Structures are given as structure tokens and as C-alpha cells.
Steps between C-alpha positions, in 0.01 A plus 500: 500500500774256597508355146536850357795565731666172393448586132662842547793347686564244225466767234756724675730204547486417128578861411797497739634174354457630144679823591784307662534279194501801268783656703724195447631373168739209449712417197659155504824451305481838326639521148769757417685641199866474596741476792872565540544277807467136599524585870131570562169396343141588589253223585194700604385861538221598741358851462301659783424857601744464789806363318626295207636162599755326278567133563838430341773240482864602539785288363864469600769281647420317825586723794469824299316765707159623383542877468326772299574870502257771609529617137253232394179611332207401288446754223209579268561780254657783700357379831708288739399294802769443763586180682359515855550167671632153426479148633838316528679773304709771666464854362847655460639230732377691806355183651637147496372338180406142427730319258449298183447134599663196337227498233647821353177701532281655766137616495463855632226761543544869421257778589483823296294817503156429348486499121169638362265211424437618142871463415561238231880482492788568739878467511718367781819700565778429751735791438807399703536155339340624176241221495212585269189323376311692231133480407362286784136437413228561759253315279489126432644505148819551302634848425372626167754483219423610146555206267501568124199333337713285268661339806169423669407269213846343466534125559814292539483422130576172331726252672827514302822311563784668685768633263784255446795595725788617278795735529404821323645837594245781479333791679174455687273802545229537764262796496233526766270686734445465874122540532392669823836675546528856632827699501469555877538124557851383583504214252825325413502277192788262433556247224679190633637297212610135521819598319753222437788746525393643836267245667297640789682831474365667185233762555393824338316787665204609287386861482122551526370820338226710663234339279613151607687422177835320496748369242764225529758385245721198571753304297443125525698189407197270490138486615534620858267481802471814708313657790358850487488611864278786616584573863432170684309318224622358170395363161670204332547534125693353208702736278616409149794660313403719207136528612279766658212489746250736660384449859223665704549442875202514738683661793246424776464133408874453467562675833237293677633174353821572694312556826489222761148607595358517147718271286258206516228720350714660229757231422282366218359833382630650177762758591631598156406488132757442224505548125782409266778257585386190699174683581294190584760345731591829672135590557441156650810537720348826624179317592582153632643476849757226440849591628800403288719384789434190710600660831209742459272209593680443833442674829798633696465208744502248213812658351677483837397137543630405153839658571550245776415202276752262352576545131291196414196616700540855368491376142199276568308789661570737211408245235179418689413870522559557129302188400209622710507848346543364147199276549288796613618711206437217254138471613439876512265546202518881522862520385631464146755238396745782419473629855529147637819436300656826613428450870613136498825596325565745783427235764729247331787749493437606858501139623840443338632824651387412853645149478832625364527750786489206740776320310261260326585462131160519330410358166537772240178695457382339176197725469493642146423844647753492785670819373181681602557413867543816705776328703665327202833682540511418873423136417784481247747672734417258782516191276829607339666475841407132504570396140664615176312796347382504140677706233219755512531545874881523481447784256244667727738480796784641289279780371401596855866527600578724202205733564567526873869573439404762245271668752769492767777638277277745311581348165603189308861390564717298260468178709121542499500547122680165472246334734218646291646348184515157672122490550377235257128581493452780247185641661664513844807674356284758317282556806810550717638752253171690517514503880857632492383786277237582764769504770711734286197727457454516879868583543468776240199638686695512825780686327253743343358586843842555657672660201492540126492218245596558136323260263544442128210437264601318183447721195327206332209549744264721303141627488240351731764277665696791649294585808422134595875426482575790737222401743558122489739501797258700714180298474291547813650843585368850454720679242570867431654549154684833479586633150788748524826627346831619641455846346146550642493757782140424615593130511783569745272714718244218511768258630559730797126534564457121489753421775258547793240289319748216447598512866139494620419203273829317560330203663250460216524259207574771241771516234614821328611455137675786320501507119709724282586508128810550286489880544649437846874437442585160648794614715302795637200272562702239688644768726159659562322177603764393753317687774144412394352188663302301246531308175647690205470438124656692213285407200576509129330770294235262353421366847476848654290635214262204509432526875454878491262483203304197628448638852457869422825626652516824300749667735729429793492431780227247427358228722310172475356335812465121461296291744628181663285309248681662206219741406563867414332715767620855426702709251646848550697741283679737734553442873150460656611550859604270784149464645354387167772241440478368856126450466548326163775269628297389801210430264739308274582275799131430555472722808 
């Protein structure tokens, strides 16, 4: 009888333990899709029937208080789970919080309302600071991202030599997709270019369409390293003038490679796939975890210690660090020689830059590929303070001054024209002239927003070249082309109807272009457009007839809506209404 009682007790105990275990689920270092903040990361999630515990790490400056608002939630679909309690963190500052220690981070515990145990994915939302982490996985695997089958079988390809560095002015085109992207995510994409004219200052915001597509066009002087930044994470890549590439970005992997908690796991995972220009090197750069700057290998304490060193010891420490890293890279059998050459060229340039900043005149970077160093312009600027610059770098410095003066004065002055003529390097002079044209385009855009701009299209521009010539100055903008005439009553009524629309969209990147033909007397036309904000053209009869016939403008007013990528999105004969045009223009902007 006693043995039966013991058996029943053990059996009940096992059931209780099993039930307790089933009520608790832990996810260590959960994967996620994207985040818009570097202030908080999640280390562990514990789900029970009583609450959901989030073990997190918060980052900041030493002494910064640890505070979250009561508007902090976990969300799953339409359901939200409020923040209940915290350890170390003050909610709304109602209690005295702990502060960030000298390490710059603090481990904290947050308790939320219980999330159902069958939930597979949640989001973290702190509404007051607008901190968000999307797609946090409650299973031990990466978020699912659809990868086209032809990418799944793609390899790095054959190991080819890096292109020879030469001066060659041309346009680089990048088309791409952000895989895993949703329009509700607050994703910012920026292209940072190692531009010789504007070192460490050149960047371009990139528009991401609802389907994750994006398009970038950039004028280059030579093969140029760049960084494509997506929120807090970035991809290194090499761009070549006159060439085009396609890139598919794995958003979760890229996001997690920028996370302190997960970067060791995802640093050497493939985060993007390239086709086209420099595809093998760029794909390898998106996979290998080697940084391009030497200071990336140093901790904050090591950097502080090196600042206190003598110049001689500082140089010895840097050289020792680079030799150590070069040795490791040399013996890394996973990387290609092309990749190895590219990374080492960056390290050589960065070493020279760091030494020059300390007043140490370095040996010139004799690496054949030194122009491909991301910090090459900074290196040259620092070295030129210590010794006579080369003819090329004198020209680069002169070109910078001309461009910056042109931007400041909203146009090219006579003294700047003389300076431009003094530039000896033909490619630099041509590239500078191209940049000045871009500045003049931006100035024209500003004028078109604030008032009217009358443009002239050479009568020699005919046929299929007419519309591209009109749109050339407005690349990257949504465009409304309005076909009208001074004698057209409905046209004049449409101008009045459009005023509220223009006011409501005044902060948007939209340009309004008005086209008329020779049936509008020039003096009457010039007087009529003086009160119409936008860009105005009076075309020749062949130009007017060609556009109307080619684009089906059988009557006026007529309209063409052109997307920011230059594609025709809509055509109307007769005024379609303000609501229709507003919807079309927002679509033309990619919204």
C-alpha cells in the first residue's frame, strides 16, 4: 500500500513539473527583422502564463538615466501587451532610476502582460522615444525571408582582379530590393559615398518603395567605395563609373549584423547578393566580417590609451595592429585574393590617415589600389598639411573650392570660372563642371517652388529627345506635365482648381512643368505665367506636335504624370480633378 502511495506521489509530481515546464518558454538572443534604435536590444524573452519577461540591454552615455515611458508595449498583430514592471528602469521617471555605468550599457529586466504562448513573432514599441524593434522571433531561428531561387544557388564567382584605378567620369546605377521589408517599418536608407570632393560629408537619402525596391544614380570621378546604410547597419561596396549593379538585401541579417547582441553570429553571414558591376567583390564584402578601418578593431579603452601615447609608441602600436590583422587575413583561406587586396588597400590608407592626424608624415600609400580606400580623401587632406600635394590633389582641392562657392552663391561666378579653367586634370575639370550643373539644377528647383521659371528648349532638340531634355533637370522628382494654351478657358479654370493641391503638397518633392505651343503669343504667354509657380516652356510647332501625338494629348488641358524614376504613370485629356491628380502625384513619389 505504501509503495502504491509513493508511486502516485511521484507520478503527480512529474505531471506538475511537466505542466510547469510547459507554462514557461525561453528564447535566448531572439532574432528580429529590423530596428530603428541602437538604445535598446533584447537578450532573452521568457514567456509564462503570468507575464512576459524581457531581458534587455540599454545603451547610452555614462550617467544617463534609465527611463522608459508607460507607452511601451509588445505587439502581435492588433494585440498589444503593456509594460507592467521594470528592474533598474524608471517608468515615466516617477521613481529614481539607475544610470548607465562607465561601460556605456546596462542590463535590465522588463515585465509585460502575458503574450499567448502560441505567438511566433512580436514587436517592441516605445512610443515616446519612438524606439521600435520589428519581427522579434519567439522561435529559435531567423525570420523567414523569400529569396529568389537564382540567388540561393549563387556563389561568389571566379576570383577576378580589382579594376585598375583610373580617372573616368561616368554615372553609376544601383537597382535593388530590401527583402523582408514592410511599408509599416520606419526604415531609412542612406548611401554614404567616399567622394573626393566632399569627404565624409556626401550622402544621399534613398527612397524605398512599398515592395522594397529602390533606385540610385550617382556621378563618379573614379571607382569609388561607398556604404549603403539601413538604419543602424551598413554594407560596404565598390561603385564603378559607367556601370550598373543589382543588389538584394536580406534585411533581417543586415539588421542583426549591426546588433551588439547578435553581430558575432551574423557578422559572417551573407547579408546581400549582387549581380552586375563588381558582383563577386561586393557579395563577398556583404558576407565577410572584416572592417575597413583599423580603429574598428580597438575597444574604447584601447583608443583612449593610444591617445595618451607618444607619437613613436602610437605609430608602433598601429603598425603592430595592422601587421597582426594582415597576417590573419593572409591566412584566411575563405576569402578571395580580390577581397584581400581591397581590404588591405583600405587598411594601408587608414594607417597613413591616422599617422598624419598625429603629425607623423607617413610614407605615401604605395598600394596599387589605394584610391579604393574609403578614407583616401581624408588621408590626402591630412598628408597635404605636412608636405607638398600632388598636381592631382591640388586640382581636387581647387575643384572643391569652386563647387562649394557655387553652392553658396547659387551659381558660378567669374572668378570661379577662372579657377575652373586653371584645373590641369581634364577629368577633374569635367567632373567639376558636371557638379556645377547639378547645383544649378537645384537652384532652379528652388526657384520653381517659390516662383515661376521660364526655360528655353533649343529648337534643334527634336523627336524622342524632347521629353528627356525637359525632364533631365528633375531626375528623382515626381513631375506633372501640364499641356495648355493662353487662349484655353478650361486651362485657366484648372489653374485655379490646382492652387489648393499645390499648397497641400508644397513640402513634397514635386515639380510642375507647363508646356505650351506657338499658338500662345509669346508676349501674352510671358505675362500669363508670371503668377504661376512652376517651370514653363514655349515649344516650337514640331516639338509641340511630336509630344502631343506621341503621348496621346488630343486636347487641352492635357496632363502627364511622371514618376521619380522617370516612368510615365498616368495620362489625361481634360482636367481629371484634384483628388485624382493628388493620388497620382503621391504614387509618383513612391508613396
